[in-house]
VMD Tcl script that builds the backbone (N, CA, C; Angstrom):
set m [mol new atoms 528]
animate dup $m
set s [atomselect $m all]
$s set {name element resname resid chain x y z} {
  {N N UNK 1 A 0.827 -1.187 0.000}
  {CA C UNK 1 A 0.000 0.000 0.000}
  {C C UNK 1 A 0.873 1.252 0.000}
  {N N UNK 2 A 1.942 1.227 0.806}
  {CA C UNK 2 A 2.838 2.373 0.914}
  {C C UNK 2 A 3.489 2.670 -0.434}
  {N N UNK 3 A 3.869 1.627 -1.182}
  {CA C UNK 3 A 4.485 1.805 -2.499}
  {C C UNK 3 A 3.518 2.456 -3.483}
  {N N UNK 4 A 2.258 2.087 -3.409}
  {CA C UNK 4 A 1.241 2.670 -4.296}
  {C C UNK 4 A 1.100 4.158 -4.007}
  {N N UNK 5 A 1.096 4.533 -2.736}
  {CA C UNK 5 A 0.987 5.946 -2.374}
  {C C UNK 5 A 2.201 6.733 -2.854}
  {N N UNK 6 A 3.398 6.176 -2.713}
  {CA C UNK 6 A 4.608 6.862 -3.177}
  {C C UNK 6 A 4.574 7.015 -4.695}
  {N N UNK 7 A 4.185 5.954 -5.403}
  {CA C UNK 7 A 4.099 6.015 -6.874}
  {C C UNK 7 A 3.091 7.070 -7.303}
  {N N UNK 8 A 1.972 7.140 -6.617}
  {CA C UNK 8 A 0.952 8.137 -6.953}
  {C C UNK 8 A 1.472 9.542 -6.684}
  {N N UNK 9 A 2.181 9.736 -5.584}
  {CA C UNK 9 A 2.714 11.057 -5.247}
  {C C UNK 9 A 3.765 11.501 -6.255}
  {N N UNK 10 A 4.577 10.561 -6.742}
  {CA C UNK 10 A 5.601 10.887 -7.732}
  {C C UNK 10 A 4.962 11.172 -9.088}
  {N N UNK 11 A 3.953 10.418 -9.474}
  {CA C UNK 11 A 3.322 10.564 -10.786}
  {C C UNK 11 A 2.409 11.776 -10.870}
  {N N UNK 12 A 1.821 12.195 -9.748}
  {CA C UNK 12 A 0.834 13.272 -9.765}
  {C C UNK 12 A 1.332 14.558 -10.422}
  {N N UNK 13 A 2.524 15.070 -10.078}
  {CA C UNK 13 A 2.975 16.320 -10.721}
  {C C UNK 13 A 3.096 16.198 -12.236}
  {N N UNK 14 A 3.481 15.033 -12.729}
  {CA C UNK 14 A 3.627 14.844 -14.171}
  {C C UNK 14 A 2.271 14.833 -14.867}
  {N N UNK 15 A 1.288 14.239 -14.229}
  {CA C UNK 15 A -0.068 14.204 -14.793}
  {C C UNK 15 A -0.641 15.612 -14.844}
  {N N UNK 16 A -0.469 16.365 -13.767}
  {CA C UNK 16 A -0.972 17.739 -13.712}
  {C C UNK 16 A -0.254 18.604 -14.738}
  {N N UNK 17 A 1.076 18.491 -14.813}
  {CA C UNK 17 A 1.862 19.281 -15.751}
  {C C UNK 17 A 1.474 18.968 -17.189}
  {N N UNK 18 A 1.275 17.697 -17.510}
  {CA C UNK 18 A 0.892 17.305 -18.861}
  {C C UNK 18 A -0.464 17.910 -19.227}
  {N N UNK 19 A -1.415 17.878 -18.313}
  {CA C UNK 19 A -2.739 18.430 -18.577}
  {C C UNK 19 A -2.717 19.923 -18.828}
  {N N UNK 20 A -1.817 20.639 -18.180}
  {CA C UNK 20 A -1.768 22.088 -18.320}
  {C C UNK 20 A -0.949 22.562 -19.512}
  {N N UNK 21 A -0.157 21.682 -20.107}
  {CA C UNK 21 A 0.679 22.112 -21.223}
  {C C UNK 21 A 0.087 21.737 -22.575}
  {N N UNK 22 A -1.058 21.084 -22.585}
  {CA C UNK 22 A -1.687 20.741 -23.854}
  {C C UNK 22 A -2.203 21.995 -24.533}
  {N N UNK 23 A -2.144 21.998 -25.879}
  {CA C UNK 23 A -2.671 23.133 -26.634}
  {C C UNK 23 A -4.180 23.209 -26.494}
  {N N UNK 24 A -4.673 24.432 -26.414}
  {CA C UNK 24 A -6.115 24.645 -26.351}
  {C C UNK 24 A -6.716 24.266 -27.705}
  {N N UNK 25 A -7.762 23.497 -27.653}
  {CA C UNK 25 A -8.442 23.070 -28.869}
  {C C UNK 25 A -9.368 24.174 -29.360}
  {N N UNK 26 A -9.316 24.477 -30.634}
  {CA C UNK 26 A -10.157 25.520 -31.229}
  {C C UNK 26 A -11.464 24.871 -31.696}
  {N N UNK 27 A -12.602 25.412 -31.268}
  {CA C UNK 27 A -13.878 24.859 -31.712}
  {C C UNK 27 A -14.000 24.939 -33.242}
  {N N UNK 28 A -14.679 23.976 -33.850}
  {CA C UNK 28 A -14.844 23.983 -35.311}
  {C C UNK 28 A -15.822 25.064 -35.770}
  {N N UNK 29 A -15.780 25.357 -37.047}
  {CA C UNK 29 A -16.641 26.385 -37.632}
  {C C UNK 29 A -18.121 26.099 -37.375}
  {N N UNK 30 A -18.507 24.825 -37.335}
  {CA C UNK 30 A -19.915 24.463 -37.134}
  {C C UNK 30 A -20.481 25.047 -35.842}
  {N N UNK 31 A -19.636 25.277 -34.847}
  {CA C UNK 31 A -20.122 25.892 -33.615}
  {C C UNK 31 A -19.726 27.361 -33.546}
  {N N UNK 32 A -18.559 27.728 -34.078}
  {CA C UNK 32 A -18.122 29.129 -34.035}
  {C C UNK 32 A -19.086 30.053 -34.776}
  {N N UNK 33 A -19.759 29.546 -35.799}
  {CA C UNK 33 A -20.721 30.380 -36.537}
  {C C UNK 33 A -21.817 30.921 -35.613}
  {N N UNK 34 A -22.090 30.215 -34.537}
  {CA C UNK 34 A -23.139 30.637 -33.607}
  {C C UNK 34 A -22.685 31.729 -32.641}
  {N N UNK 35 A -21.422 32.138 -32.709}
  {CA C UNK 35 A -20.965 33.254 -31.877}
  {C C UNK 35 A -21.771 34.512 -32.184}
  {N N UNK 36 A -22.383 34.578 -33.357}
  {CA C UNK 36 A -23.206 35.731 -33.748}
  {C C UNK 36 A -24.398 35.938 -32.810}
  {N N UNK 37 A -24.811 34.890 -32.091}
  {CA C UNK 37 A -25.977 35.029 -31.213}
  {C C UNK 37 A -25.588 35.346 -29.774}
  {N N UNK 38 A -24.307 35.526 -29.498}
  {CA C UNK 38 A -23.893 35.845 -28.131}
  {C C UNK 38 A -24.448 37.197 -27.699}
  {N N UNK 39 A -24.935 37.264 -26.483}
  {CA C UNK 39 A -25.462 38.505 -25.944}
  {C C UNK 39 A -26.930 38.377 -25.596}
  {N N UNK 40 A -27.569 39.526 -25.427}
  {CA C UNK 40 A -28.987 39.564 -25.073}
  {C C UNK 40 A -29.789 40.037 -26.274}
  {N N UNK 41 A -30.858 39.310 -26.563}
  {CA C UNK 41 A -31.723 39.602 -27.704}
  {C C UNK 41 A -33.169 39.615 -27.238}
  {N N UNK 42 A -33.974 40.472 -27.852}
  {CA C UNK 42 A -35.410 40.538 -27.559}
  {C C UNK 42 A -36.183 40.615 -28.858}
  {N N UNK 43 A -37.459 40.241 -28.780}
  {CA C UNK 43 A -38.286 40.308 -29.974}
  {C C UNK 43 A -39.688 39.804 -29.732}
  {N N UNK 44 A -40.316 39.421 -30.829}
  {CA C UNK 44 A -41.701 38.956 -30.810}
  {C C UNK 44 A -41.753 37.460 -31.110}
  {N N UNK 45 A -42.738 36.797 -30.519}
  {CA C UNK 45 A -42.942 35.367 -30.743}
  {C C UNK 45 A -44.401 35.110 -31.062}
  {N N UNK 46 A -44.630 34.197 -31.980}
  {CA C UNK 46 A -45.983 33.690 -32.248}
  {C C UNK 46 A -45.924 32.175 -32.133}
  {N N UNK 47 A -46.874 31.629 -31.424}
  {CA C UNK 47 A -46.916 30.188 -31.177}
  {C C UNK 47 A -48.308 29.682 -31.505}
  {N N UNK 48 A -48.355 28.567 -32.194}
  {CA C UNK 48 A -49.616 27.888 -32.439}
  {C C UNK 48 A -49.611 26.618 -31.602}
  {N N UNK 49 A -50.624 26.506 -30.745}
  {CA C UNK 49 A -50.715 25.344 -29.877}
  {C C UNK 49 A -52.174 25.013 -29.646}
  {N N UNK 50 A -52.523 23.765 -29.859}
  {CA C UNK 50 A -53.904 23.346 -29.661}
  {C C UNK 50 A -54.883 24.111 -30.537}
  {N N UNK 51 A -54.436 24.488 -31.736}
  {CA C UNK 51 A -55.286 25.232 -32.656}
  {C C UNK 51 A -55.413 26.703 -32.353}
  {N N UNK 52 A -54.734 27.191 -31.312}
  {CA C UNK 52 A -54.808 28.599 -30.932}
  {C C UNK 52 A -53.512 29.312 -31.310}
  {N N UNK 53 A -53.652 30.556 -31.749}
  {CA C UNK 53 A -52.497 31.408 -32.044}
  {C C UNK 53 A -52.221 32.266 -30.820}
  {N N UNK 54 A -51.015 32.151 -30.286}
  {CA C UNK 54 A -50.615 32.899 -29.103}
  {C C UNK 54 A -49.473 33.834 -29.484}
  {N N UNK 55 A -49.494 35.042 -28.925}
  {CA C UNK 55 A -48.429 36.006 -29.183}
  {C C UNK 55 A -47.770 36.399 -27.879}
  {N N UNK 56 A -46.490 36.762 -27.993}
  {CA C UNK 56 A -45.775 37.178 -26.801}
  {C C UNK 56 A -44.479 37.873 -27.141}
  {N N UNK 57 A -43.804 38.324 -26.100}
  {CA C UNK 57 A -42.480 38.917 -26.262}
  {C C UNK 57 A -41.463 37.881 -25.802}
  {N N UNK 58 A -40.323 37.890 -26.455}
  {CA C UNK 58 A -39.308 36.884 -26.158}
  {C C UNK 58 A -37.988 37.567 -25.816}
  {N N UNK 59 A -37.269 36.946 -24.900}
  {CA C UNK 59 A -35.947 37.447 -24.506}
  {C C UNK 59 A -35.003 36.255 -24.407}
  {N N UNK 60 A -33.832 36.394 -25.025}
  {CA C UNK 60 A -32.786 35.376 -24.937}
  {C C UNK 60 A -31.547 36.003 -24.326}
  {N N UNK 61 A -30.959 35.339 -23.359}
  {CA C UNK 61 A -29.646 35.698 -22.824}
  {C C UNK 61 A -28.719 34.547 -23.202}
  {N N UNK 62 A -27.796 34.807 -24.133}
  {CA C UNK 62 A -26.950 33.756 -24.701}
  {C C UNK 62 A -25.497 33.960 -24.280}
  {N N UNK 63 A -24.899 32.916 -23.751}
  {CA C UNK 63 A -23.514 33.006 -23.305}
  {C C UNK 63 A -22.702 31.825 -23.810}
  {N N UNK 64 A -21.407 32.052 -23.918}
  {CA C UNK 64 A -20.481 31.014 -24.348}
  {C C UNK 64 A -20.149 30.112 -23.159}
  {N N UNK 65 A -20.029 28.805 -23.418}
  {CA C UNK 65 A -19.654 27.853 -22.378}
  {C C UNK 65 A -18.569 26.918 -22.923}
  {N N UNK 66 A -17.891 26.248 -22.035}
  {CA C UNK 66 A -16.894 25.229 -22.384}
  {C C UNK 66 A -15.851 25.735 -23.372}
  {N N UNK 67 A -15.270 26.888 -23.063}
  {CA C UNK 67 A -14.216 27.479 -23.892}
  {C C UNK 67 A -14.645 27.686 -25.339}
  {N N UNK 68 A -15.905 28.059 -25.546}
  {CA C UNK 68 A -16.387 28.336 -26.898}
  {C C UNK 68 A -16.892 27.129 -27.657}
  {N N UNK 69 A -16.897 25.972 -27.035}
  {CA C UNK 69 A -17.390 24.759 -27.698}
  {C C UNK 69 A -18.910 24.660 -27.615}
  {N N UNK 70 A -19.539 25.581 -26.908}
  {CA C UNK 70 A -20.985 25.541 -26.794}
  {C C UNK 70 A -21.542 26.861 -26.316}
  {N N UNK 71 A -22.875 26.905 -26.229}
  {CA C UNK 71 A -23.589 28.104 -25.828}
  {C C UNK 71 A -24.745 27.720 -24.924}
  {N N UNK 72 A -25.060 28.618 -24.007}
  {CA C UNK 72 A -26.245 28.473 -23.176}
  {C C UNK 72 A -27.217 29.557 -23.608}
  {N N UNK 73 A -28.394 29.151 -24.031}
  {CA C UNK 73 A -29.452 30.076 -24.433}
  {C C UNK 73 A -30.553 29.995 -23.369}
  {N N UNK 74 A -30.704 31.093 -22.625}
  {CA C UNK 74 A -31.759 31.174 -21.618}
  {C C UNK 74 A -32.904 31.962 -22.238}
  {N N UNK 75 A -34.038 31.312 -22.387}
  {CA C UNK 75 A -35.166 31.899 -23.121}
  {C C UNK 75 A -36.377 32.075 -22.214}
  {N N UNK 76 A -37.024 33.231 -22.344}
  {CA C UNK 76 A -38.301 33.476 -21.670}
  {C C UNK 76 A -39.232 34.108 -22.694}
  {N N UNK 77 A -40.389 33.482 -22.893}
  {CA C UNK 77 A -41.429 34.065 -23.735}
  {C C UNK 77 A -42.582 34.427 -22.797}
  {N N UNK 78 A -42.887 35.722 -22.732}
  {CA C UNK 78 A -43.998 36.182 -21.907}
  {C C UNK 78 A -45.199 36.366 -22.816}
  {N N UNK 79 A -46.235 35.563 -22.568}
  {CA C UNK 79 A -47.419 35.565 -23.412}
  {C C UNK 79 A -48.334 36.745 -23.050}
  {N N UNK 80 A -49.248 37.050 -23.964}
  {CA C UNK 80 A -50.168 38.177 -23.743}
  {C C UNK 80 A -50.980 38.028 -22.463}
  {N N UNK 81 A -51.249 36.781 -22.058}
  {CA C UNK 81 A -52.034 36.573 -20.842}
  {C C UNK 81 A -51.188 36.607 -19.570}
  {N N UNK 82 A -49.889 36.889 -19.712}
  {CA C UNK 82 A -49.006 37.008 -18.558}
  {C C UNK 82 A -48.262 35.732 -18.196}
  {N N UNK 83 A -48.650 34.606 -18.765}
  {CA C UNK 83 A -47.923 33.374 -18.485}
  {C C UNK 83 A -46.572 33.409 -19.191}
  {N N UNK 84 A -45.644 32.590 -18.705}
  {CA C UNK 84 A -44.301 32.586 -19.287}
  {C C UNK 84 A -43.870 31.168 -19.641}
  {N N UNK 85 A -43.294 31.040 -20.827}
  {CA C UNK 85 A -42.662 29.806 -21.268}
  {C C UNK 85 A -41.162 30.022 -21.089}
  {N N UNK 86 A -40.523 29.120 -20.369}
  {CA C UNK 86 A -39.099 29.263 -20.103}
  {C C UNK 86 A -38.364 28.021 -20.577}
  {N N UNK 87 A -37.203 28.251 -21.178}
  {CA C UNK 87 A -36.372 27.118 -21.573}
  {C C UNK 87 A -34.899 27.466 -21.431}
  {N N UNK 88 A -34.131 26.444 -21.182}
  {CA C UNK 88 A -32.676 26.539 -21.179}
  {C C UNK 88 A -32.210 25.572 -22.263}
  {N N UNK 89 A -31.439 26.105 -23.190}
  {CA C UNK 89 A -30.967 25.313 -24.320}
  {C C UNK 89 A -29.445 25.317 -24.319}
  {N N UNK 90 A -28.861 24.145 -24.278}
  {CA C UNK 90 A -27.416 24.009 -24.378}
  {C C UNK 90 A -27.122 23.591 -25.814}
  {N N UNK 91 A -26.338 24.413 -26.508}
  {CA C UNK 91 A -26.036 24.187 -27.910}
  {C C UNK 91 A -24.570 23.800 -28.022}
  {N N UNK 92 A -24.295 22.718 -28.726}
  {CA C UNK 92 A -22.920 22.271 -28.901}
  {C C UNK 92 A -22.751 21.510 -30.199}
  {N N UNK 93 A -21.523 21.141 -30.476}
  {CA C UNK 93 A -21.201 20.393 -31.687}
  {C C UNK 93 A -20.501 19.104 -31.293}
  {N N UNK 94 A -21.023 17.986 -31.761}
  {CA C UNK 94 A -20.440 16.675 -31.514}
  {C C UNK 94 A -19.513 16.350 -32.683}
  {N N UNK 95 A -18.217 16.579 -32.489}
  {CA C UNK 95 A -17.253 16.363 -33.567}
  {C C UNK 95 A -17.244 14.903 -34.028}
  {N N UNK 96 A -17.432 13.962 -33.108}
  {CA C UNK 96 A -17.439 12.544 -33.471}
  {C C UNK 96 A -18.609 12.173 -34.362}
  {N N UNK 97 A -19.772 12.740 -34.069}
  {CA C UNK 97 A -20.973 12.439 -34.848}
  {C C UNK 97 A -21.246 13.438 -35.958}
  {N N UNK 98 A -20.509 14.562 -35.943}
  {CA C UNK 98 A -20.678 15.577 -36.980}
  {C C UNK 98 A -22.019 16.284 -36.938}
  {N N UNK 99 A -22.599 16.412 -35.749}
  {CA C UNK 99 A -23.920 17.036 -35.623}
  {C C UNK 99 A -23.909 18.164 -34.595}
  {N N UNK 100 A -24.733 19.170 -34.862}
  {CA C UNK 100 A -25.023 20.213 -33.883}
  {C C UNK 100 A -26.120 19.650 -32.979}
  {N N UNK 101 A -25.976 19.835 -31.674}
  {CA C UNK 101 A -26.991 19.382 -30.718}
  {C C UNK 101 A -27.577 20.602 -30.009}
  {N N UNK 102 A -28.868 20.571 -29.782}
  {CA C UNK 102 A -29.548 21.564 -28.951}
  {C C UNK 102 A -30.313 20.760 -27.911}
  {N N UNK 103 A -29.801 20.775 -26.683}
  {CA C UNK 103 A -30.445 20.054 -25.591}
  {C C UNK 103 A -31.310 21.046 -24.836}
  {N N UNK 104 A -32.619 20.813 -24.833}
  {CA C UNK 104 A -33.580 21.763 -24.266}
  {C C UNK 104 A -34.285 21.193 -23.042}
  {N N UNK 105 A -34.437 22.052 -22.036}
  {CA C UNK 105 A -35.241 21.735 -20.858}
  {C C UNK 105 A -36.187 22.915 -20.668}
  {N N UNK 106 A -37.502 22.628 -20.567}
  {CA C UNK 106 A -38.481 23.711 -20.482}
  {C C UNK 106 A -39.361 23.578 -19.241}
  {N N UNK 107 A -40.066 24.680 -18.934}
  {CA C UNK 107 A -41.011 24.646 -17.824}
  {C C UNK 107 A -42.354 24.040 -18.255}
  {N N UNK 108 A -42.398 23.469 -19.465}
  {CA C UNK 108 A -43.593 22.756 -19.932}
  {C C UNK 108 A -43.389 21.238 -19.830}
  {N N UNK 109 A -42.337 20.838 -19.123}
  {CA C UNK 109 A -42.081 19.413 -18.924}
  {C C UNK 109 A -41.390 18.735 -20.094}
  {N N UNK 110 A -40.711 19.511 -20.928}
  {CA C UNK 110 A -40.034 18.945 -22.095}
  {C C UNK 110 A -38.530 18.876 -21.835}
  {N N UNK 111 A -37.936 17.774 -22.232}
  {CA C UNK 111 A -36.491 17.605 -22.214}
  {C C UNK 111 A -36.137 16.884 -23.505}
  {N N UNK 112 A -35.549 17.607 -24.452}
  {CA C UNK 112 A -35.289 17.060 -25.783}
  {C C UNK 112 A -33.853 17.293 -26.206}
  {N N UNK 113 A -33.275 16.321 -26.886}
  {CA C UNK 113 A -31.959 16.472 -27.517}
  {C C UNK 113 A -32.185 16.521 -29.023}
  {N N UNK 114 A -32.155 17.719 -29.568}
  {CA C UNK 114 A -32.312 17.917 -31.014}
  {C C UNK 114 A -30.941 17.751 -31.664}
  {N N UNK 115 A -30.910 17.160 -32.848}
  {CA C UNK 115 A -29.652 16.963 -33.571}
  {C C UNK 115 A -29.842 17.422 -35.009}
  {N N UNK 116 A -28.779 18.012 -35.580}
  {CA C UNK 116 A -28.885 18.441 -36.967}
  {C C UNK 116 A -27.591 19.034 -37.473}
  {N N UNK 117 A -27.736 19.874 -38.502}
  {CA C UNK 117 A -26.555 20.450 -39.140}
  {C C UNK 117 A -26.925 21.760 -39.825}
  {N N UNK 118 A -25.906 22.399 -40.375}
  {CA C UNK 118 A -26.104 23.631 -41.127}
  {C C UNK 118 A -26.672 23.250 -42.493}
  {N N UNK 119 A -27.894 23.698 -42.778}
  {CA C UNK 119 A -28.540 23.382 -44.054}
  {C C UNK 119 A -28.312 24.487 -45.085}
  {N N UNK 120 A -27.960 25.664 -44.604}
  {CA C UNK 120 A -27.592 26.821 -45.427}
  {C C UNK 120 A -26.457 27.513 -44.694}
  {N N UNK 121 A -25.731 28.426 -45.337}
  {CA C UNK 121 A -24.619 29.092 -44.644}
  {C C UNK 121 A -25.014 29.807 -43.352}
  {N N UNK 122 A -26.252 30.271 -43.243}
  {CA C UNK 122 A -26.679 30.990 -42.039}
  {C C UNK 122 A -27.817 30.296 -41.289}
  {N N UNK 123 A -28.141 29.065 -41.638}
  {CA C UNK 123 A -29.256 28.357 -40.994}
  {C C UNK 123 A -28.821 26.980 -40.500}
  {N N UNK 124 A -29.040 26.754 -39.207}
  {CA C UNK 124 A -28.818 25.430 -38.637}
  {C C UNK 124 A -30.200 24.837 -38.337}
  {N N UNK 125 A -30.417 23.597 -38.753}
  {CA C UNK 125 A -31.699 22.914 -38.551}
  {C C UNK 125 A -31.471 21.655 -37.732}
  {N N UNK 126 A -32.328 21.463 -36.736}
  {CA C UNK 126 A -32.206 20.313 -35.843}
  {C C UNK 126 A -33.556 19.630 -35.692}
  {N N UNK 127 A -33.507 18.385 -35.214}
  {CA C UNK 127 A -34.743 17.614 -35.048}
  {C C UNK 127 A -34.636 16.726 -33.817}
  {N N UNK 128 A -35.760 16.614 -33.109}
  {CA C UNK 128 A -35.894 15.680 -31.992}
  {C C UNK 128 A -36.995 14.697 -32.369}
  {N N UNK 129 A -36.771 13.430 -32.065}
  {CA C UNK 129 A -37.826 12.430 -32.260}
  {C C UNK 129 A -37.904 11.571 -31.009}
  {N N UNK 130 A -39.115 11.460 -30.460}
  {CA C UNK 130 A -39.311 10.677 -29.249}
  {C C UNK 130 A -40.756 10.213 -29.150}
  {N N UNK 131 A -41.151 9.862 -27.958}
  {CA C UNK 131 A -42.512 9.375 -27.701}
  {C C UNK 131 A -43.245 10.349 -26.793}
  {N N UNK 132 A -44.533 10.511 -27.055}
  {CA C UNK 132 A -45.395 11.313 -26.214}
  {C C UNK 132 A -46.708 10.546 -26.141}
  {N N UNK 133 A -47.072 10.138 -24.945}
  {CA C UNK 133 A -48.285 9.335 -24.743}
  {C C UNK 133 A -48.295 8.123 -25.667}
  {N N UNK 134 A -47.117 7.512 -25.860}
  {CA C UNK 134 A -46.996 6.304 -26.665}
  {C C UNK 134 A -46.975 6.533 -28.170}
  {N N UNK 135 A -47.072 7.770 -28.599}
  {CA C UNK 135 A -47.079 8.090 -30.030}
  {C C UNK 135 A -45.774 8.787 -30.406}
  {N N UNK 136 A -45.419 8.681 -31.687}
  {CA C UNK 136 A -44.200 9.320 -32.165}
  {C C UNK 136 A -44.378 10.834 -32.206}
  {N N UNK 137 A -43.468 11.514 -31.531}
  {CA C UNK 137 A -43.463 12.975 -31.460}
  {C C UNK 137 A -42.199 13.459 -32.148}
  {N N UNK 138 A -42.343 14.376 -33.104}
  {CA C UNK 138 A -41.201 14.925 -33.832}
  {C C UNK 138 A -41.263 16.446 -33.746}
  {N N UNK 139 A -40.139 17.029 -33.356}
  {CA C UNK 139 A -40.023 18.484 -33.305}
  {C C UNK 139 A -38.850 18.895 -34.190}
  {N N UNK 140 A -39.114 19.768 -35.139}
  {CA C UNK 140 A -38.084 20.288 -36.034}
  {C C UNK 140 A -37.934 21.773 -35.764}
  {N N UNK 141 A -36.683 22.231 -35.699}
  {CA C UNK 141 A -36.428 23.648 -35.414}
  {C C UNK 141 A -35.277 24.150 -36.272}
  {N N UNK 142 A -35.341 25.431 -36.606}
  {CA C UNK 142 A -34.270 26.079 -37.368}
  {C C UNK 142 A -33.948 27.422 -36.737}
  {N N UNK 143 A -32.655 27.743 -36.733}
  {CA C UNK 143 A -32.172 29.039 -36.296}
  {C C UNK 143 A -31.447 29.651 -37.490}
  {N N UNK 144 A -31.860 30.862 -37.863}
  {CA C UNK 144 A -31.239 31.561 -38.989}
  {C C UNK 144 A -30.636 32.862 -38.485}
  {N N UNK 145 A -29.360 33.042 -38.773}
  {CA C UNK 145 A -28.686 34.299 -38.434}
  {C C UNK 145 A -29.021 35.274 -39.555}
  {N N UNK 146 A -29.828 36.291 -39.224}
  {CA C UNK 146 A -30.310 37.253 -40.225}
  {C C UNK 146 A -29.323 38.382 -40.475}
  {N N UNK 147 A -28.434 38.627 -39.534}
  {CA C UNK 147 A -27.458 39.701 -39.642}
  {C C UNK 147 A -26.637 39.744 -38.376}
  {N N UNK 148 A -25.750 40.718 -38.252}
  {CA C UNK 148 A -24.882 40.772 -37.072}
  {C C UNK 148 A -25.639 41.029 -35.766}
  {N N UNK 149 A -26.842 41.577 -35.845}
  {CA C UNK 149 A -27.593 41.908 -34.637}
  {C C UNK 149 A -28.990 41.309 -34.593}
  {N N UNK 150 A -29.242 40.274 -35.398}
  {CA C UNK 150 A -30.574 39.658 -35.357}
  {C C UNK 150 A -30.515 38.204 -35.820}
  {N N UNK 151 A -31.448 37.456 -35.310}
  {CA C UNK 151 A -31.631 36.072 -35.753}
  {C C UNK 151 A -33.089 35.692 -35.553}
  {N N UNK 152 A -33.479 34.591 -36.184}
  {CA C UNK 152 A -34.857 34.125 -36.066}
  {C C UNK 152 A -34.865 32.624 -35.817}
  {N N UNK 153 A -35.920 32.188 -35.161}
  {CA C UNK 153 A -36.149 30.772 -34.879}
  {C C UNK 153 A -37.515 30.383 -35.407}
  {N N UNK 154 A -37.624 29.164 -35.861}
  {CA C UNK 154 A -38.936 28.618 -36.217}
  {C C UNK 154 A -38.939 27.143 -35.852}
  {N N UNK 155 A -40.106 26.624 -35.539}
  {CA C UNK 155 A -40.218 25.211 -35.194}
  {C C UNK 155 A -41.623 24.725 -35.471}
  {N N UNK 156 A -41.730 23.407 -35.619}
  {CA C UNK 156 A -43.038 22.773 -35.698}
  {C C UNK 156 A -42.947 21.408 -35.041}
  {N N UNK 157 A -44.080 20.956 -34.536}
  {CA C UNK 157 A -44.135 19.681 -33.835}
  {C C UNK 157 A -45.285 18.853 -34.380}
  {N N UNK 158 A -45.018 17.556 -34.533}
  {CA C UNK 158 A -46.066 16.632 -34.966}
  {C C UNK 158 A -46.178 15.496 -33.956}
  {N N UNK 159 A -47.378 14.987 -33.803}
  {CA C UNK 159 A -47.658 13.838 -32.958}
  {C C UNK 159 A -48.387 12.829 -33.826}
  {N N UNK 160 A -47.788 11.668 -33.997}
  {CA C UNK 160 A -48.337 10.627 -34.875}
  {C C UNK 160 A -48.598 11.183 -36.278}
  {N N UNK 161 A -47.694 12.054 -36.736}
  {CA C UNK 161 A -47.791 12.613 -38.077}
  {C C UNK 161 A -48.703 13.811 -38.236}
  {N N UNK 162 A -49.419 14.203 -37.183}
  {CA C UNK 162 A -50.322 15.358 -37.253}
  {C C UNK 162 A -49.681 16.561 -36.561}
  {N N UNK 163 A -49.770 17.724 -37.192}
  {CA C UNK 163 A -49.204 18.944 -36.619}
  {C C UNK 163 A -49.940 19.288 -35.328}
  {N N UNK 164 A -49.160 19.476 -34.253}
  {CA C UNK 164 A -49.746 19.821 -32.954}
  {C C UNK 164 A -49.260 21.177 -32.433}
  {N N UNK 165 A -48.305 21.769 -33.128}
  {CA C UNK 165 A -47.828 23.071 -32.672}
  {C C UNK 165 A -46.679 23.577 -33.516}
  {N N UNK 166 A -46.323 24.810 -33.239}
  {CA C UNK 166 A -45.209 25.428 -33.950}
  {C C UNK 166 A -45.067 26.862 -33.500}
  {N N UNK 167 A -44.088 27.517 -34.074}
  {CA C UNK 167 A -43.910 28.908 -33.708}
  {C C UNK 167 A -42.773 29.566 -34.459}
  {N N UNK 168 A -42.703 30.884 -34.255}
  {CA C UNK 168 A -41.661 31.699 -34.868}
  {C C UNK 168 A -41.240 32.767 -33.870}
  {N N UNK 169 A -39.966 33.092 -33.912}
  {CA C UNK 169 A -39.430 34.174 -33.100}
  {C C UNK 169 A -38.493 34.995 -33.974}
  {N N UNK 170 A -38.552 36.290 -33.814}
  {CA C UNK 170 A -37.643 37.213 -34.494}
  {C C UNK 170 A -37.009 38.058 -33.395}
  {N N UNK 171 A -35.678 37.991 -33.278}
  {CA C UNK 171 A -34.988 38.653 -32.171}
  {C C UNK 171 A -33.932 39.626 -32.670}
  {N N UNK 172 A -33.755 40.723 -31.909}
  {CA C UNK 172 A -32.761 41.747 -32.215}
  {C C UNK 172 A -31.914 41.988 -30.977}
  {N N UNK 173 A -30.640 42.268 -31.198}
  {CA C UNK 173 A -29.709 42.490 -30.107}
  {C C UNK 173 A -30.148 43.709 -29.276}
  {N N UNK 174 A -30.010 43.578 -27.962}
  {CA C UNK 174 A -30.312 44.655 -27.029}
  {C C UNK 174 A -28.967 45.176 -26.526}
  {N N UNK 175 A -28.598 46.383 -26.894}
  {CA C UNK 175 A -27.316 46.933 -26.478}
  {C C UNK 175 A -26.148 46.182 -27.103}
  {N N UNK 176 A -24.966 46.447 -26.643}
  {CA C UNK 176 A -23.772 45.727 -27.129}
  {C C UNK 176 A -22.867 45.346 -26.027}
}
mol reanalyze $m
mol bondsrecalc $m
mol representation Tube
mol addrep $m
């Protein structure tokens, strides 16, 4: 036992030193393109749910995480009736799988891992497929960078092949 402790004590500085001298990995373009959404953005949202059209104001606070390999998008949509839809979206790029991931957790009881890729130079499209009440639920979403200070989101959801919801958001940078 004593020999194991001595070996560990001798090896520890080398392990620490090796970890600190490695070159910093640069995130790939597939994720760096999303740096355009960093900051605080506000705008308008329209949501169709249960056959009803709902309108609200939307606010995103977007920050870089994991040394630029991902982003945290904190979203609040305040509806006309005063209720709020809240979500936290972790956006990253899986270099091994070659896909952009958007992992979402909402106050509506949703937890989805959307996967996709850049379908146009300024548009990333992702999709989640899972089960809801035993039926196939598919949610497709796209984020388009409209310019240096604006972007838009759109999504639609189907349950057993029938459209059950969707929405659009148009956001503009607030300050710099």
